[in-house]
N, C-alpha and C positions, 0 to 999 in steps of 0.2 A: 641322585635323582635319575630316573629313567630318561635316556636321551630323547626318546620320542615325546615324552611328556614335556620336557624342557622346550622342545621345538613347538609343540602345540601351545604352550603358555606364551611363547614369544609371538607365534602367529596370531593368537587371539588378541594380543596387545597391539600388534600392527594393524589388524583388521578394525579394531576399535578406533585406532588413530585415523585410519582412512575414512571411517564413517563420520568422524568428527569434523572433517573438512567441509562437508555440505552445509551444516548449520553455520559454520564460520563464513562461508561464501555468501549465504543468504543474509547473514547479519551485516556484512560489508555492503552488499547490494542495497540493503534496506536504507543505509545512510544516504545513498544517492536518491532512492525512491522518495524519501521524506522531503528532501529539498526540491526535487522535481515536482512533487505534489503541491508544494507551496507555490511554485512557479505556475503550474497549471491552474490553480485556484485563482491566482491574480489575473491571469489571462482570461479566464472564464468570467471573472467579475468585470473586467474591462469590456469584454465583448457584450456582456449583458447590458451594461450602461450605454454603450454605443447603439445597441439595438433599441433600447428604450428611447434614446434620443431621436433615433430615426422615426420611431413610431410617433413621437411627439411632433416632429417636423411635419409628418403626414397629416396629423390632426390640425396643426396650424394652417396648412394649405387648405384643408377642408373648411375650416372656419373662415378663412379669407374669401373663399369662393362663396360661402354662405353670406358673408357681409356684403359682397358685391351684389348678390341677388336681393338682399334686404334693402340695400341702398336704392336699387332699381325700383323695388316695390314702393319705397317711400316717395320716389319721384312720381310714380304712377298715381299714388294717393293724392299728392299735391295737385296733379293735373285734374284729377276727378273732383277735387274740392272746389275748383273754379266753376265746375258745371253743376254743382249740387243745387237742387231746387226745393228740397224739403228738409225739415229739421231731423226727421227720422234717418234720411240718407246721410246727413251730416254727422249724427251720433254714431252710425255704423262705421263711417270712414274714420272718425276720431278713435273709436275702439280698435279698429284695424291698425291705425297708426301707432297707438300706444303699445299694442302687442308687438308690432314690428320693431319699435324702438327698444323694448325690453329684450327682444331676441338679439338686437344689435349690441346692446350693452353686455349681454351674457357672452356673446361670441368674442367681443373685445377683451372681456375679463379672462376668458379661457385662453386666448392667445397670450395675454400677459402672464398668466399662471404657467403656461407651458414653456414660455421663453425663459422665465426665472428658473423653472425646473431644469431646463437644458443647461443653463449657465452653471447651476449647481453640479450637474452631471459632468460638465467639462472640468470643473475643479477636482472632482473625485477621480476622473480619468487621469489628470495630470499627477495627482498624488500616487495613484496606482502605478503609473509609468515610472515614477522615481523609485518607488519601492521595488518594482520589477527589475530595474537596472541593478540594484543591489543584490537581489535574490539570484539573478542570472550570473553575477560574478561568483556568488557562493556555489552555484550549480557547476560552473566550469572548474572551480578549484576542487570541489568534491569529486567531480569526474576524474580529474587527474590523480587525486589521492586514492580513489577507489580502484582505478586501473593499476596503480602501483601495488596496492595491497593484494589485489587478485593475482597479479603476476607473481608476486612473492609466494603467495599461497599455492599457486599451481606448481611453482618450482619445488616447494616443500613436499607437495603431494607426489610429484614425480619421483622424488628421492625415496619417499616411503614405499611407493609401488616397486621401485627397483630393489629395495631391501626385501620386500615381500617375495618378489620373483626369485631372488637369490636363495631365500629360505625354502621356497617351494621345491627347488631343485634338489634339496637335501632330504626332504621328508618322504618317508615310505608311502607309496601310493594308497595302500589299503588304509593306513592310519589317516591319511588326508581325506579319503572318501568318507571315513567314519566322522571326522571332524565336520565336514561339510554337511553331512546328514543331520547332525545335531544342530549345527548353526542355522539350518533352514527355519527351525522354529524357535531356537534359543537366542539367535542374533548375537549380540555382543556379550551375552552371559553364557556362551558355550563352555568356556573354561573358567571355573570359579574357585576361589579359595575356600578352605574349611576353617572356620573359627569357632572356638568353644564347642567343638564337635557338631557343628551345624553347617549344612550346605548353604553357601552365600548366594545361591541362585534361587532356591525355593524356601530357604530359611527353616528347613525341617532338620531335626536332629537325626544323625545317622548312627547306626548300631556300632558297637565296639569293634566287631570284626572288620567292617568296612573302614572304620576310622583307622584301625591299625594298618590296614593295607595302604591307605592314603599317606600315613606317616612314613611308611617304609619307602614309598615312591618307586618301587621296583617295577610296577606295571601301571598301565593306564586304568584308573578306577573311575567308575561313574556313580553318580548319586542313585541309590536304590529307589528314591521317591520321584525324581524328575528326569534322571538320565543325563544330567550335565557331567562334564569331565571335571574331576576334583583334583586339587593339589593343596599342599600346605605351604603357606608363605614362609620364607626364611625370616626370622626375627633377629633383632640385635640382642646383645646380652642384657642391655638395659630393659628392653621390652619383655 
């Protein structure tokens, strides 16, 4: 096989390996992202409950103020009752007293409802805090694991880059420029095998003359349809 072609085949494999690191890194980072997302969701849930509890406490204080006002109003009604001179005035005061008592009952019921709601929220907050402790342990463990995986991956990538740099020092500059020109649009399918007389980049059948040239491997041959660099994979006797 042509020496330059061998070098390009090797280079394309190295470039493909280099490109494979990014998805691997993203996949590893995703492991941490997923557990951190769970932690964030729990924190958000807890914050929402605490905010709702705070709003309920504000409503309770407002109802308590309203109760004080209503109680004062009832006292005034009782005082006025002593000075009532007509049945009409008595009925009006009685109606006002009934409405005031209804408002008092409603305010007290609301305070009781809000207090029970806050007790329930406190229970939920405690449950979330317990779950959060467990999730945070998982987050810390995952962080350490992810850092180790990323460090190993970076070491592997550095080794592959070193291998690439060493190979680049051997390749003819013009051949390398041609490779990069094709790679701009073909990416990791810059150098592809020919199988069953078809380019495995565009999957188009190549003519006999081109196929014969690819088999000889004396020169760098490109696909007449897509322009990718072609080669024939070595096969075992069994294949």
